[in-house]
VEXKOL-880601 format. One record per residue (C-alpha): x, y, z; residue number from 1. Coordinates in pm, whole numbers, m for minus. Layout:
<pts>
(pt (X; Y; Z); NUM)
...
</pts>
This chain:
<pts>
(pt (8; m12; 7); 1)
(pt (179; 364; m72); 2)
(pt (250; 577; 173); 3)
(pt (76; 848; 35); 4)
(pt (m299; 777; m13); 5)
(pt (m609; 971; m45); 6)
(pt (m1017; 887; 19); 7)
(pt (m1206; 995; m333); 8)
(pt (m1536; 994; m391); 9)
(pt (m1703; 911; m680); 10)
(pt (m2033; 916; m900); 11)
(pt (m2108; 682; m1191); 12)
(pt (m2404; 553; m1389); 13)
(pt (m2441; 207; m1555); 14)
(pt (m2548; 126; m1931); 15)
(pt (m2912; 121; m1767); 16)
(pt (m2830; 510; m1647); 17)
(pt (m2850; 411; m1282); 18)
(pt (m2641; 664; m1079); 19)
(pt (m2379; 466; m855); 20)
(pt (m2229; 642; m593); 21)
(pt (m1916; 508; m372); 22)
(pt (m1496; 607; m192); 23)
(pt (m1233; 434; m302); 24)
(pt (m900; 436; m130); 25)
(pt (m650; 490; m421); 26)
(pt (m275; 711; m424); 27)
(pt (m420; 859; m778); 28)
(pt (m736; 952; m956); 29)
(pt (m621; 739; m1221); 30)
(pt (m633; 362; m966); 31)
(pt (m1004; 466; m886); 32)
(pt (m1130; 563; m1250); 33)
(pt (m965; 229; m1391); 34)
(pt (m1177; 38; m1198); 35)
(pt (m1449; 184; m1238); 36)
(pt (m1472; 156; m1660); 37)
(pt (m1385; m226; m1614); 38)
(pt (m1660; m314; m1391); 39)
(pt (m1879; m98; m1679); 40)
(pt (m1921; 238; m1510); 41)
(pt (m1913; 497; m1632); 42)
(pt (m1735; 804; m1405); 43)
(pt (m1905; 1157; m1332); 44)
(pt (m1700; 1271; m1075); 45)
(pt (m1371; 1144; m884); 46)
(pt (m1272; 1363; m620); 47)
(pt (m1027; 1341; m361); 48)
(pt (m1199; 1413; m24); 49)
(pt (m928; 1369; 212); 50)
(pt (m557; 1269; 265); 51)
(pt (m523; 921; 454); 52)
(pt (m129; 942; 641); 53)
(pt (m13; 672; 887); 54)
(pt (m187; 782; 1198); 55)
(pt (m547; 808; 1046); 56)
(pt (m571; 424; 1159); 57)
(pt (m644; 426; 1518); 58)
(pt (m608; 105; 1723); 59)
(pt (m933; 159; 1857); 60)
(pt (m1093; 110; 1572); 61)
(pt (m791; m187; 1518); 62)
(pt (m934; m361; 1824); 63)
(pt (m1336; m276; 1754); 64)
(pt (m1283; m502; 1384); 65)
(pt (m1070; m766; 1508); 66)
(pt (m1314; m842; 1831); 67)
(pt (m1629; m785; 1589); 68)
(pt (m1478; m1077; 1374); 69)
(pt (m1385; m1291; 1628); 70)
(pt (m1767; m1239; 1789); 71)
(pt (m1928; m1299; 1425); 72)
(pt (m1744; m1601; 1382); 73)
(pt (m1800; m1784; 1672); 74)
(pt (m2161; m1772; 1554); 75)
(pt (m2063; m1960; 1247); 76)
(pt (m2105; m1672; 1002); 77)
(pt (m1827; m1740; 706); 78)
(pt (m1547; m1501; 715); 79)
(pt (m1661; m1371; 334); 80)
(pt (m1990; m1271; 483); 81)
(pt (m1859; m1103; 848); 82)
(pt (m1613; m930; 649); 83)
(pt (m1937; m762; 400); 84)
(pt (m2138; m706; 750); 85)
(pt (m1811; m507; 912); 86)
(pt (m1747; m323; 577); 87)
(pt (m2126; m222; 531); 88)
(pt (m2198; m91; 894); 89)
(pt (m1818; 5; 947); 90)
(pt (m1916; 454; 1041); 91)
(pt (m1583; 549; 872); 92)
(pt (m1499; 579; 476); 93)
(pt (m1135; 476; 432); 94)
(pt (m1217; 176; 669); 95)
(pt (m1483; 103; 447); 96)
(pt (m1270; 89; 119); 97)
(pt (m997; m128; 337); 98)
(pt (m1267; m358; 405); 99)
(pt (m1422; m421; 53); 100)
(pt (m1168; m463; m75); 101)
(pt (m1034; m763; 130); 102)
(pt (m1379; m946; 52); 103)
(pt (m1323; m902; m262); 104)
(pt (m968; m1028; m241); 105)
(pt (m1103; m1290; m17); 106)
(pt (m1359; m1385; m287); 107)
(pt (m1122; m1448; m527); 108)
(pt (m980; m1722; m306); 109)
(pt (m678; m1498; m133); 110)
(pt (m575; m1580; 224); 111)
(pt (m721; m1268; 445); 112)
(pt (m354; m1282; 643); 113)
(pt (m181; m1201; 276); 114)
(pt (m421; m906; 227); 115)
(pt (m379; m820; 500); 116)
(pt (m4; m743; 415); 117)
(pt (m94; m505; 121); 118)
(pt (m209; m285; 414); 119)
(pt (59; m221; 679); 120)
(pt (m61; 111; 786); 121)
(pt (m333; m53; 874); 122)
(pt (m284; m364; 1032); 123)
(pt (67; m429; 1223); 124)
(pt (305; m705; 1143); 125)
(pt (124; m920; 1420); 126)
(pt (m203; m887; 1275); 127)
(pt (m129; m1076; 992); 128)
(pt (61; m1344; 1143); 129)
(pt (m179; m1450; 1417); 130)
(pt (m448; m1452; 1132); 131)
(pt (m239; m1679; 928); 132)
(pt (m219; m1938; 1203); 133)
(pt (m581; m1894; 1249); 134)
(pt (m615; m1981; 889); 135)
(pt (m344; m2258; 845); 136)
(pt (m515; m2434; 1216); 137)
(pt (m882; m2375; 1124); 138)
(pt (m879; m2147; 1468); 139)
(pt (m948; m1802; 1307); 140)
(pt (m1239; m1700; 1566); 141)
(pt (m995; m1852; 1875); 142)
(pt (m668; m1636; 1719); 143)
(pt (m876; m1361; 1659); 144)
(pt (m1031; m1330; 1991); 145)
(pt (m699; m1368; 2144); 146)
(pt (m540; m1085; 1956); 147)
(pt (m798; m876; 2034); 148)
(pt (m766; m936; 2413); 149)
(pt (m409; m915; 2399); 150)
(pt (m417; m576; 2192); 151)
(pt (m698; m402; 2422); 152)
(pt (m411; m487; 2718); 153)
(pt (m96; m315; 2498); 154)
(pt (m327; m62; 2483); 155)
(pt (m459; 16; 2833); 156)
(pt (m109; m16; 2940); 157)
(pt (m18; 235; 2697); 158)
(pt (m280; 508; 2807); 159)
(pt (m179; 434; 3190); 160)
(pt (184; 525; 3099); 161)
(pt (160; 821; 2895); 162)
(pt (m102; 935; 3147); 163)
(pt (161; 937; 3413); 164)
(pt (443; 1128; 3203); 165)
(pt (182; 1374; 3128); 166)
(pt (140; 1450; 3505); 167)
(pt (486; 1605; 3533); 168)
(pt (487; 1775; 3196); 169)
(pt (183; 1962; 3307); 170)
(pt (343; 2072; 3606); 171)
(pt (642; 2226; 3405); 172)
(pt (450; 2346; 3197); 173)
(pt (204; 2585; 3442); 174)
(pt (487; 2642; 3648); 175)
(pt (680; 2766; 3339); 176)
(pt (402; 3032; 3251); 177)
(pt (340; 3145; 3578); 178)
(pt (697; 3233; 3623); 179)
(pt (715; 3453; 3262); 180)
(pt (422; 3596; 3374); 181)
(pt (544; 3700; 3704); 182)
(pt (849; 3823; 3539); 183)
(pt (707; 4018; 3210); 184)
(pt (402; 4185; 3400); 185)
(pt (438; 4206; 3748); 186)
(pt (788; 4271; 3822); 187)
(pt (841; 4567; 3570); 188)
(pt (603; 4730; 3810); 189)
(pt (773; 4640; 4076); 190)
(pt (1088; 4818; 3944); 191)
(pt (919; 5119; 3860); 192)
(pt (799; 5199; 4245); 193)
(pt (1177; 5106; 4337); 194)
(pt (1319; 5355; 4052); 195)
(pt (1138; 5634; 4195); 196)
(pt (1308; 5610; 4517); 197)
(pt (1706; 5575; 4328); 198)
(pt (1765; 5336; 4594); 199)
(pt (2030; 5034; 4566); 200)
(pt (1822; 4699; 4483); 201)
(pt (1958; 4348; 4658); 202)
(pt (2157; 4170; 4379); 203)
(pt (1882; 3894; 4347); 204)
(pt (1603; 4117; 4259); 205)
(pt (1860; 4299; 4043); 206)
(pt (1927; 4049; 3865); 207)
(pt (1572; 3922; 3781); 208)
(pt (1495; 4284; 3659); 209)
(pt (1768; 4230; 3430); 210)
(pt (1596; 3910; 3332); 211)
(pt (1243; 4026; 3312); 212)
(pt (1402; 4386; 3073); 213)
(pt (1586; 4079; 2826); 214)
(pt (1268; 3865; 2819); 215)
(pt (1012; 4172; 2717); 216)
(pt (1269; 4304; 2501); 217)
(pt (1383; 3958; 2320); 218)
(pt (1101; 3756; 2435); 219)
(pt (905; 3787; 2080); 220)
(pt (1191; 3733; 1884); 221)
(pt (1336; 3424; 2118); 222)
(pt (949; 3254; 2112); 223)
(pt (962; 3312; 1739); 224)
(pt (1328; 3164; 1721); 225)
(pt (1216; 2845; 1913); 226)
(pt (855; 2742; 1752); 227)
(pt (1049; 2768; 1432); 228)
(pt (1341; 2580; 1550); 229)
(pt (1074; 2300; 1748); 230)
(pt (886; 2285; 1396); 231)
(pt (1175; 2220; 1224); 232)
(pt (1295; 1988; 1440); 233)
(pt (996; 1822; 1411); 234)
(pt (951; 1754; 1083); 235)
(pt (1332; 1706; 985); 236)
(pt (1453; 1517; 1278); 237)
(pt (1205; 1378; 1496); 238)
(pt (1129; 1129; 1264); 239)
(pt (1499; 975; 1146); 240)
(pt (1559; 682; 1362); 241)
(pt (1871; 804; 1489); 242)
(pt (1737; 1101; 1695); 243)
(pt (1392; 877; 1804); 244)
(pt (1656; 669; 1962); 245)
(pt (1849; 971; 2147); 246)
(pt (1545; 1066; 2271); 247)
(pt (1444; 766; 2379); 248)
(pt (1774; 684; 2540); 249)
(pt (1739; 1010; 2720); 250)
(pt (1380; 913; 2916); 251)
(pt (1556; 582; 3035); 252)
(pt (1802; 770; 3204); 253)
(pt (1513; 926; 3402); 254)
(pt (1477; 727; 3753); 255)
(pt (1096; 640; 3754); 256)
(pt (1043; 684; 3361); 257)
(pt (1296; 397; 3267); 258)
(pt (1153; 158; 3495); 259)
(pt (745; 252; 3342); 260)
(pt (852; 258; 2989); 261)
(pt (1098; m56; 3130); 262)
(pt (807; m278; 3255); 263)
(pt (568; m141; 2934); 264)
(pt (833; m252; 2736); 265)
(pt (890; m554; 2870); 266)
(pt (526; m664; 2932); 267)
(pt (470; m601; 2533); 268)
(pt (722; m832; 2482); 269)
(pt (605; m1143; 2684); 270)
(pt (232; m1068; 2646); 271)
(pt (291; m1088; 2223); 272)
(pt (481; m1431; 2291); 273)
(pt (237; m1547; 2463); 274)
(pt (m11; m1493; 2228); 275)
(pt (238; m1657; 2002); 276)
(pt (324; m1952; 2129); 277)
(pt (m79; m2019; 2195); 278)
(pt (m132; m1939; 1836); 279)
(pt (139; m2196; 1764); 280)
(pt (388; m1980; 1608); 281)
(pt (791; m2026; 1705); 282)
(pt (937; m1848; 1968); 283)
(pt (1180; m1704; 1627); 284)
(pt (875; m1594; 1485); 285)
(pt (698; m1462; 1792); 286)
(pt (1054; m1266; 1853); 287)
(pt (966; m1141; 1517); 288)
(pt (663; m1027; 1619); 289)
(pt (739; m852; 1974); 290)
(pt (989; m711; 1786); 291)
(pt (776; m522; 1523); 292)
(pt (530; m432; 1769); 293)
(pt (764; m250; 2056); 294)
(pt (801; 109; 1970); 295)
(pt (1082; 185; 2193); 296)
(pt (1382; 68; 1979); 297)
(pt (1624; 32; 2276); 298)
(pt (1421; m266; 2357); 299)
(pt (1362; m338; 1991); 300)
(pt (1735; m353; 1915); 301)
(pt (1728; m610; 2217); 302)
(pt (1414; m857; 2117); 303)
(pt (1624; m803; 1754); 304)
(pt (1954; m972; 1915); 305)
(pt (1749; m1212; 2109); 306)
(pt (1607; m1311; 1750); 307)
(pt (1922; m1360; 1582); 308)
(pt (2129; m1577; 1914); 309)
(pt (1833; m1833; 1857); 310)
(pt (1865; m1862; 1530); 311)
(pt (2208; m1942; 1586); 312)
(pt (2065; m2208; 1862); 313)
(pt (2153; m2034; 2157); 314)
(pt (1885; m2064; 2443); 315)
(pt (1660; m1802; 2544); 316)
(pt (1772; m1738; 2898); 317)
(pt (2078; m1755; 2779); 318)
(pt (2064; m1522; 2510); 319)
(pt (1829; m1305; 2767); 320)
(pt (2151; m1305; 2998); 321)
(pt (2342; m1097; 2718); 322)
(pt (2113; m797; 2750); 323)
(pt (2127; m574; 3066); 324)
(pt (1769; m473; 2897); 325)
(pt (1598; m767; 3077); 326)
(pt (1647; m775; 3449); 327)
(pt (1741; m1138; 3665); 328)
(pt (1329; m1223; 3726); 329)
(pt (1317; m1309; 3345); 330)
(pt (1623; m1494; 3288); 331)
(pt (1537; m1711; 3601); 332)
(pt (1206; m1784; 3520); 333)
(pt (1270; m1846; 3094); 334)
(pt (1544; m2038; 3236); 335)
(pt (1298; m2259; 3435); 336)
(pt (1043; m2306; 3153); 337)
(pt (1295; m2430; 2873); 338)
(pt (1448; m2657; 3121); 339)
(pt (1035; m2762; 3286); 340)
(pt (889; m2774; 2928); 341)
(pt (657; m2534; 3073); 342)
(pt (761; m2216; 2878); 343)
(pt (428; m2108; 2771); 344)
(pt (295; m2059; 3137); 345)
(pt (594; m1855; 3307); 346)
(pt (576; m1643; 2985); 347)
(pt (206; m1595; 3112); 348)
(pt (347; m1471; 3478); 349)
(pt (630; m1205; 3371); 350)
(pt (387; m1103; 3148); 351)
(pt (143; m1043; 3441); 352)
(pt (407; m954; 3685); 353)
(pt (515; m679; 3441); 354)
(pt (144; m540; 3374); 355)
(pt (100; m512; 3759); 356)
(pt (442; m357; 3787); 357)
(pt (330; m150; 3499); 358)
(pt (m10; m28; 3619); 359)
(pt (145; 46; 3984); 360)
(pt (376; 216; 3868); 361)
(pt (141; 488; 3637); 362)
(pt (m121; 487; 3932); 363)
(pt (139; 597; 4200); 364)
(pt (373; 786; 3981); 365)
(pt (193; 1122; 4018); 366)
(pt (174; 1058; 4417); 367)
(pt (521; 986; 4382); 368)
(pt (634; 1298; 4195); 369)
(pt (367; 1525; 4342); 370)
(pt (561; 1682; 4652); 371)
(pt (859; 1728; 4431); 372)
(pt (622; 1917; 4193); 373)
(pt (498; 2186; 4480); 374)
(pt (844; 2174; 4597); 375)
(pt (984; 2308; 4244); 376)
(pt (674; 2538; 4199); 377)
(pt (754; 2659; 4554); 378)
(pt (1067; 2727; 4522); 379)
(pt (1011; 2893; 4192); 380)
(pt (673; 3137; 4288); 381)
(pt (851; 3169; 4602); 382)
(pt (1179; 3284; 4491); 383)
(pt (1015; 3536; 4286); 384)
(pt (793; 3679; 4538); 385)
(pt (1071; 3685; 4722); 386)
(pt (1311; 3873; 4532); 387)
(pt (983; 4146; 4424); 388)
(pt (967; 4239; 4789); 389)
(pt (1280; 4170; 4958); 390)
(pt (1378; 4583; 4835); 391)
(pt (1073; 4726; 5030); 392)
(pt (1216; 4556; 5365); 393)
(pt (1458; 4846; 5294); 394)
(pt (1214; 5067; 5200); 395)
(pt (1185; 5281; 5493); 396)
(pt (1574; 5362; 5505); 397)
(pt (1512; 5454; 5113); 398)
(pt (1275; 5716; 5169); 399)
(pt (1475; 5846; 5465); 400)
</pts>
């Protein structure tokens, strides 16, 4: 599937003069025109209505689709009819186009997993891999159900992690806003009062007044420079893997954030391995699926190295020992699982353990950071207030 996709709305008439309307997902109008003509329709209007980027395809719609598909298959409906029902009822036009194309190709004899591979932006790698196992084993509905449950757990954990990281950023933004407000609006008024008494100001107060004057004078130009620099960074540098790895490396150096990200990635790794093991995939294939699912580049590289070592015949627990990304508990339980033949059970326990750790830390992170944030705001705001009122203590002497 092309990286630059557009949603086209079209109108066409058939040989009987009946009007037909629809939507098509394509990279250009010619790709919409050709199938219409081949199907015996005469196009009247083909209009580009929306650009469809990678951010359009949300986990919420993806999980809802796979869960609904599992439910319909469990009732005994055939795959093509289930897909047809989901395509007709879907509220989003782009999704309808994808599902209608899937129905068409499945009716032509292509496996659903192969059709999913044509839409990598819509379906991450783990989707076609698990669906392919379901098609081979005849347990497609069970694989869809397990995939939906696993993806729901991953999304829930990601939401909690984002929520936990969002709190300190909001507090920092508020503290910065208060500081700028006091420096640009409040402190200059006090500076006018102090200037009228022609008295020497304390060094701390004078330093803040100098900073205030600099912000008022150069603030607009500096703000414009920061906005332009930020825009250029996020447009050109941030998408590059080197810079993403650098940013994620900085986050992994922060005490609480490091633990939160680590537990989240390990939970996703072991949940994916449990899912792929239950589906009948090999351990190497499961690690490859987990590698494609993990977003943190440092853990993605670590999982990729596990896959390479397994391909060389090294047991998983020894491969885990070679990387500092995996704690001792992972290595110990995996070793026990490999030696006892109960690796599935131990992987499930590891996934549950890291999920609990991440959820607990995410829920309690606000309470742990709140005292530090309050202390930070107290120092910033309190320092500004002291700097403004410090000269007042000497105001009587200045008036005399």
